[in-house]
Steps between C-alpha positions, in 0.01 A plus 500: 500500500644194327830544688313524830308178430825324416652605834193385693495168314874452560457560873225240523706253299796535735273446800335190350839362396634555854202323656533207260876475556460500878244220478721290270821550699332429833354176368848407374644574846276227644712240321833611649634420847514794743262717293222242512421593859370825642825626651806717451610378156148542359480859628855573384426401137169686493660815644738514203225413251246754629760776529600446137144484364364787707768724353376425148141556614600832656658621176208390283238665723690822548533526124124482487449740791737756349232581239215511750440813710283321759744244622527516879213281616497281189871427510516405867182295479613313189852431630363390838262254336777358281726467802237308696455257211875449444565441870199274560563262210825342631352490850189310389694255281760414766254488791265271309787266418629507859159431652453205266804317621830683537621535856624845594458771759222724375594759760857530370371491144266793561771697677749452216237590242401808698857621549668393174235489229235762580743798508636392161196641320559852635872472429439395140243777443743757635791379287272511198390856581863607552590353160204675335592828667858474376411411141159496336652367178693204644342431840520120467873511431560737792287277724691185407828679566376609845364152575819316412724760665316435828535125446871555435558635851501154666751374241730790583455434872569129449820574311639775724365414845522188719120458517291251306164635626339795324229757565362647179187700405417265210477176700529612861747248634723216389613331824815339360368145481192332360279234656545628855202371696594723792474817294243748629409866462738698719457846648790615281318385185178674608696820566674479161177446306331778699777738392456375140126558512521847654773612260344372177146606593620852583689524170196369313262757653740791448576408139132447427421841643771693318487308172124479444319727740718811529711425190804652668805359322749670730350346815463168319873501421579597858302196623686265261842641594419493872380141473827395342707680764296349785532152348879536477517626859290205617729254320809663655364479857341155462793328682429718808131406479575129467377465140843411363835383635828651389841371601545792741160445665575128534837575661320713762306190609793260466724748675797280584756364259809285468752548220699194390733435209214439257184618678327791667247334729210713628296370795270627778611553857282212622743242358763398754866572423589133546238404243614757247856370527379155394294648216806699385712185485232327292504792255874478442502121489227487236670773298830310505337176385282660231771723355713189449209301356407771247865607458425870547573780742253777575672837467277678752371422846168319516240660726306258716186619679402269786158552655408391850199296382265444209250762615766770500622389157147498361430849632823662382585293195181338373568127512447355846562133425740503205862616512609697196811627319529792260814424296510840327509674840731237653258471790341203681211501747460223761402456865707387796313168502557415133870572447594130529224402254495758221805726542726292274233493229461880509875559496516271194261739323736790575808305388324414172457874433872500410416306183137611463370724226262793455401765750406233758829306463322166468457230235438592139132566430427517877465120486368406848602133473858595421509775765372275779668188366841668517446605861381150595803347325719723714315398815401146393269396782122504537354456848836363609525238224734503197326653201583207268349256749182711517476512119548122482235451768254721313563316173459155657169602655348621176565874534662534161564836332615562145833680547484674163161646590616591851777723364275658241342836583312515830427127520679505835174627649286239324515239776564468873791727588689226685513284186619792289778583747610137532513420128643838397770473767591140425522561125707817543734308730524224238601755234769650726634159608519365146589804288681724744414833655653706214266354238208524740566872549486549123172309494369714788584820313366391162241224485 
């Protein structure tokens, strides 16, 4: 009897703690840009938070239900009530704040909350029930392992695949960039979350039936094993469904290529041959200049993926407006309209991989100011003006940045990106000009 009361009390404590934590975090979110409006970023954060907390709630309540023979109606009713409270709290807090002054599209906000956040409660409950079904002694540990393994999938995709967008059951979608005012709920996202909801709800109902109602361990284990197999199958076919982009799937869209001395250039058939010849010459010219500047030679061909336009790049790669390089893959991603603006900068990132460090082949400590500053030093122009002139102009007009702070941690993101790029690039160029590229490489490797 005493043990039963402890389990019931523990379950209520977890629920109250979760409610309190959601209230506190959502009030904190009101003081940060992007999350202070009822939109994508707000729903994204709450999807992760509610998934995590609902898993703990699931474990605590199923511990309690495991000693109660009349659990069907009580369990579903209790968990439904808790879910309504957890999902309503962020909605009320953000809507109240938005209606009192913040400008945002309530329609888009509701759609993102409906598609990203609401399914997270079911997903968290199911993961918690799976963990409890696997181990009654250490369900929290099993749950945390499951939770972080699922969160690890996007990191693996980011490292191995070209894409920088990610679909994931925990948060729904990361589109590849933040603060995109044109971002909206797509049919693909609705389809993905519908699959999530159907899959996790089915697993939840089957596990609940076999674990508590029929108490059939064999069928329970079959459900868990089948769920794992289906999840792995879904991950493997996700490139065919458009939920991830592998190199091979990207090459099917950019189905033409040119091989030069230092590059393999992939491009779509819509780009004219005369235009691709010019783009090819730019690639080799920039490589020649940068390899001399950094005094290195890349020992493998660099793969350049050129999209027809920003919309195509956003759909297949994840960043519509920003060109990107992945030094560890020796790959760059641009569009046919941006090659004469950003191509040299992206090639500089790949060249710097020759003296980079770690699994990403970049600056020591993943220092963003040093990573971007090195690329800007290699391509020392900003909006067509010399980088040193731009830094001088910024300084003379009162836009001063402490250089020591800029190169410390993630301070690069602490102010307007243009200022960070300009100062980081100008200072990196100063170091190379005054101390030589050899010493700068040592600094880049070990700061």
